[in-house]
C-alpha positions in Angstrom: 110.9 84.8 95.3 112.7 86.0 98.4 110.5 87.6 101.1 111.4 90.5 103.4 113.7 92.5 101.2 113.9 95.9 99.6 114.8 95.8 95.9 116.4 98.8 94.2 115.1 99.0 90.6 112.3 99.9 88.2 109.1 98.4 89.5 107.7 97.2 86.1 111.0 95.5 85.3 111.4 93.9 88.7 107.8 92.7 88.9 108.1 91.1 85.5 110.2 88.4 87.1 107.7 87.7 89.9 105.4 84.7 89.5 101.7 85.1 88.9 99.3 85.1 91.9 102.1 85.4 94.5 101.2 88.5 96.5 98.5 88.8 99.2 98.1 92.5 99.4 99.5 95.7 97.7 99.7 99.0 99.5 101.5 101.7 97.6 102.1 105.4 97.3 103.2 106.1 93.8 104.4 109.4 92.3 101.3 111.5 91.8 102.3 112.7 88.3 102.1 116.3 89.5 105.7 117.4 89.2 105.9 117.7 93.0 108.5 119.8 94.7 108.6 120.3 98.4 109.6 123.3 100.4 113.2 122.2 100.3 113.2 121.7 96.6 113.2 117.9 96.7 111.5 116.2 93.8 110.5 112.6 93.0 111.8 110.5 90.1 109.1 109.6 87.5 106.7 112.2 89.0 106.7 113.8 85.5 106.7 110.4 83.7 103.4 108.6 83.5 105.0 105.7 81.5 107.2 105.0 84.6 104.2 104.7 86.9 100.9 103.7 85.3 102.1 100.5 83.5 103.1 99.1 86.8 99.5 98.4 87.7 99.2 95.6 85.1 102.1 93.9 86.8 100.6 94.5 90.2 97.3 92.9 89.0 99.2 89.9 87.6 101.2 89.2 90.7 98.4 89.6 93.1 96.6 86.4 94.2 93.0 85.9 93.0 90.4 87.8 95.0 92.8 90.2 96.7 93.2 93.9 97.3 95.4 96.8 96.1 95.3 100.0 98.1 96.9 102.9 96.2 97.3 106.5 96.9 97.1 108.7 93.8 97.4 112.2 92.5 94.0 113.8 92.1 95.2 116.1 89.2 95.9 112.9 87.2 92.9 110.9 88.4 91.7 110.2 84.8 95.0 108.7 83.9 95.2 106.6 87.1 91.6 105.4 86.8 92.2 104.3 83.2 95.3 102.4 84.2 93.5 100.6 87.1 90.6 99.6 84.9 92.8 98.5 82.0 94.8 96.3 84.4 91.6 94.6 85.5 90.9 96.2 88.9 87.5 97.0 90.3 87.1 100.0 92.6 85.5 98.9 96.0 86.4 101.7 98.3 87.9 105.1 98.8 89.8 106.4 101.9 90.4 110.0 102.9 92.8 111.3 105.5 92.0 114.9 106.5 94.9 117.1 107.4 95.0 120.0 109.9 97.3 121.9 107.6 97.4 122.7 103.9 100.0 121.0 101.8 99.5 123.7 99.1 97.2 126.5 98.3 95.8 127.1 94.8 92.2 127.2 93.8 91.6 125.7 97.2 93.6 124.7 100.3 94.7 121.2 99.8 94.2 119.5 103.2 93.7 115.8 102.6 95.3 112.6 101.3 93.3 109.9 99.7 93.6 106.3 98.4 91.5 103.9 96.4 90.8 100.4 97.5 91.0 98.2 94.3 90.0 94.6 94.0 91.3 91.8 91.9 88.3 89.5 91.5 85.9 89.3 94.4 87.8 89.1 97.7 86.0 88.5 101.0 85.0 91.7 102.7 87.0 92.5 105.8 85.7 91.0 109.1 86.2 94.4 110.8 85.9 97.1 108.1 87.7 100.4 108.9 86.1 103.8 108.3 86.7 105.5 105.0 87.8 108.6 106.9 91.1 107.9 108.7 93.2 109.9 111.1 96.3 111.5 109.6 99.7 111.7 111.3 102.4 114.0 109.9 105.9 112.6 109.7 107.7 115.9 108.9 108.9 114.2 105.7 112.3 113.8 107.2 113.3 110.6 105.3 111.4 111.2 102.0 109.5 114.2 100.4 106.1 112.5 100.7 106.7 110.1 103.6 103.6 108.5 105.1 103.5 107.6 108.8 103.6 103.9 109.8 100.4 104.7 111.9 98.6 105.6 108.6 99.5 102.4 106.9 99.0 100.0 109.9 95.2 100.0 109.9 95.2 99.1 106.2 97.5 96.1 106.8 95.4 94.9 109.8 92.1 95.3 107.9 93.0 93.8 104.5 95.6 91.1 105.4 96.4 88.5 108.0 99.6 87.5 109.8 102.0 85.7 107.5 100.7 87.4 104.4 103.1 88.9 101.8 102.7 92.6 101.4 104.1 94.4 98.3 104.9 98.1 97.8 106.2 98.7 94.3 106.8 102.4 95.1 108.5 101.8 98.4 110.0 105.2 99.1 111.6 105.2 102.6 110.0 101.8 103.4 106.9 102.7 105.5 104.7 99.9 104.1 107.5 97.4 104.8 108.1 98.7 108.3 104.3 98.5 109.0 104.2 95.0 107.7 107.2 93.8 109.7 105.7 95.3 112.9 102.4 93.4 112.3 103.8 89.9 111.6 103.5 90.2 107.8 106.2 89.6 105.2 107.1 92.3 102.8 108.7 93.2 99.5 109.5 96.8 98.7 110.7 98.1 95.3 112.2 101.5 95.0 113.9 103.3 92.1 116.1 105.7 94.1 119.0 104.1 95.9 119.2 106.7 98.6 115.6 105.7 99.7 116.4 102.0 99.5 119.2 102.7 102.0 116.8 104.6 104.3 114.3 101.7 104.1 117.0 99.1 104.9 118.1 101.1 108.0 114.5 101.5 109.2 113.9 97.8 108.8 117.2 96.9 110.6 115.9 98.9 113.6 112.6 97.0 113.6 114.4 93.7 113.5 116.8 94.8 116.3 113.8 95.9 118.4 111.9 92.6 117.9 115.0 90.5 118.6 115.6 92.4 121.8 112.0 91.8 123.0 111.9 88.0 122.2 115.6 87.1 122.9 
């Protein structure tokens, strides 16, 4: 299994070829199953297809090492479906993280002004030596590279808290590659899987910039 790569393809199919117990940490931001459309009309593949998202968690569980973590964002409108998929895969819920926003992503019955993720455990991993707060600071990317792009600064504290240098970090819904970039910047290895080729290309360009920067520093 080659490390430090972005794989274009369907996550369930790609992961089926990964060995058991091979991944140290998963951090991922899947389609929220909410038929999302941004202000520019951009949509996400599989955001209206639960069968393209939820079965992936069984493969995530299988490929994670014993006693490890999966941190996953989710869509609150489909929380029942996500929760069932996590439980059926074998995960235990051990934490929940919220990122308050200063702006509303959408207005409906309420103003929607936060992002959130669950911390799931396979087995009984050691608790972090330095736990982070379950309320984290949000940074807005402007969604220039992807309709739901997360900032590297949002993902970095998760990587530092729940993994160590040299670990292999997997993101099976890689988008524009933020998790991979955050891993590379913090001396972790990465594998990203993304269905849409245009975002695979974006991720590769971002990672090429990271590698160029690091080589320039240490040359």
